[in-house]
N, C-alpha and C positions, 0 to 999 in steps of 0.2 A: 509358123516356122521361124519367123524373125524373133518372136518372144523366146522360143526354145533356144535359139542361138545366143541370145543375150543372157539367158539363165546359165547356159553352159559356160559362157565367158566369165561371168561373175563367180561361178563355182571354181573355175580354174584360177582366177585371180585370188580368191580366198585361200586356195591351196598354196599358192605362192607366198601369200602373207604368212600362212602358218609355218612355212619353211624358213622364212626370215626370222620369225620368233624362235624357232628351234635353233637356228644358227646363232642367234644372240645368246641363248642359254648355253650353248656349247662354248662360245667364245668367252663368256664371263666365267664359266667354270675353269677354262684354261688359264685365265688371268689369276684367279684365286689360287689355283694349284701351282702356277708359276711362282707366285710370291712365297708359297710354302716351300717350294723347292729352293728358292734363294735363301730364305731364312734358316731352313733346316739342313741345307747342303745335302739334299736327297737326290742323288744322281740317278737312281732307278726311276723315280718319278719324272725326272728331267727327260729321259728318253721316251717315257710313255706319253708325255705332252707333245714332244716332237712328232711321234708317230700319229697321235690323234689329230694333228693338223691336217693330215691327208684326208680324213673324213670331212672336215670342214671344206676343204678344197673341192671335193666331189660334190657336196651339197651346193656350194656356191656355183659351180659350173652348171648343175641341174637347174638352179633358179634362173640363171642367165639364159639358158636355152629355152626355158618355158616362157620367159618374158619376150624373147625374140619371136617365138611362135605366136604369142598373143598379138604382137604388133603386126606380124606378117599376115595372119589369117583372119583377124577380127577387125582390123582398121579402127581402133578405138578413137574416140573423140573427147575433147574437153577434159573433164575430171578423170575419166578412165585412162586417158593418155598420160596425164600428169602422174597418176598413181603408178603406172608401169615404169615411166621414166625415172621417177623418184626411187622406186623399189630397186631398179637396176643399180643406181648409185649407192643406195643403202647396202645392198648386197656386197658391193666392192668395199665399202667402209668396214663392214663386219669381218670380211675375209682378211683385210689388212690388219685389223685389230688382233685377230687370232695370230697372224704372223708376228706381231709385236710381242705377244705372250711367248712365242717360241724364241724370239730374240732375247727375252729376259732370261729364260732358262739356259740358253747358250752362254750368256754372260755369266750366269751362276756357275757354269762348268769351268769357265776360264779363271774364276777366282776361288775355285774349290780349295778348302783348307784355310782360307783367310777368315779370321775372326772379325766380325763386324761390331764396331762400338754400339752400345745400347741406343744412343740417340739416332744413329743412322738406321738401325733396325726399326725403331719406332716410326720414323718418317716414311720408310719404305712401306710399312703396314698401312699407314694413313693414305699414301698415294694409291696403293692397290685398292683400298676400300672406296676411295673417291672415284677412281677410274671405272670400277665395276658399277658404282651407283649411277654414274653418268650414262653408261651404256644402257642400263636398265631404264632410266628415265627417258632416254631417247626412244627406246622400243615401246615404252608405254605411250609416248606421244604418237608413235607410228600406228599402233594398233587402234588408238582412239581418234586418229587424224586430228590431234590436238595441236593446232598451229601455235597458240601462245606458249605452250610448254616447250615446243620445239624451238621457238625463238629465244626462250629464256635460257637455254643451255649455254649460250655464248657468255652470259653473265655468270652462270653457275661454274663455268670452267675456270674462273679466276682463282678459286680455291686450290685447284690442282696446280695451276701455274705458281701460286704462292708456295705450295709445298715443295715444288721442284727447286725454287730459289732457296728455300730453307735447307734443303738437302745438300745442294751444292756448297752453301756456306759452311754447313756442318762437316762436309767432306774435306774442305780446305783446312778447317781447324783441326780435324783428326790427323790430316797429313802433316800439318805443322808440328803437332804434338808427337809425331813419329808413331802414331797408333795405326796408321794406314799407309802402306807403301804406294808409290806412284802408279804402278801398273794396275793394281786393284782399284785405285781411285779413278783411273781413266774408265775402266769397265763400269764402275758404279755410276759415273756421270752419264754414260750411254744408257744404262738401265733406267735412270731417272728420266731421261729424255723419252724412252719408250713409253713409260706411263703417261707422260705429258702428251705424247702423240695419240695415245688411245683416247684421251679427253678431247683432242682435236677432232678425231673421227666421230665421237659422240656429237660434237657441235655440228659437224657436217650433216649427220643424220637429222638433227633438229632442223637444219636449214631446208633439207629435202621435204620434211614433214610440213613446214610452214609453206613451202611451195605447193605441195599437194592440197593444202587447205584453202589457200587464197589464190593460187595461180600467179602470184608475184614472186619472181626470183630475186634473191638478195644480190645486190650489186657487188661485184668483186672489188676489194679495196683498191687494187691497182687501177681498175677502170674508173672508179670514183675519183681517184686523184687526177687522172688524165682529164676527165670531164671538168673537174674543178679548175684545173690550170687553163683549160680552153675557155671557160667562162671568164676567168680573171683576165686573160689576154684580150678577149673580146671587149670586156668592160674598159680596159685600159686604152684599147684602140679607139673605142667610141669617145672616151673622155678626151683623148688626144685630138681626135677629129673635131670635137666640139670646141676645144680650145683654139684650134687653128681657124675655125669658122668665125669665132668671136673676134679674134685678132684682125681677121680680114675685114670684118664689118666695121671695126673701130678705125682702121686705117682709111677705109673708104669714106667714113664720116669726116675725118680730119681733112681730107682733100676737099 
């Protein structure tokens, strides 16, 4: 009986994983189409992408409900518990990535009619390709429980960060040359940020995978800084105390 319950649990968990892979495919398709919408000024496609986001929201809610059910009814331990906890967070990252694709097409609608300089168009295409590549790598890591690949995404993200910086610089230059008015420039700066945020969500997914594989959660940078400051304060206090003790011993010897 217990064996059958465990088999049922793992079948259900495999189904949840399959839904995560499906959601990632839907989200990356939305990102690619959102870029096409931006570059081609295709407003019909823009509305289709916005409508399609509802399908991802429904699937995301179903994944979350199934994860809660597994937690409540199966009482998973160790690796299984980590897998469910990580999957719930990954589900959220994918849903938010799809939302960012929607934000891109909404930005495209706001600048409809604006001709984009070739250099900006080229960087947008590169940012899109890199964001999609990162999500796909993150999901590859998830399906294979590949902790090293998941951890490597933080370094891979540097390329997308660099592209965003190049885009902002090119945008300022286009504005200075009067090839890009201020309002479209503001919208494009936001759009570049959306691509960069998709990369951040891929990094988050990678961190969840590393946690699944090893059980060691990555320390939040803020928590690491607080811990480091506390250690420095303790070391300074110890050094100060030692200095006081040495001085006291010297004074006593002089007497």
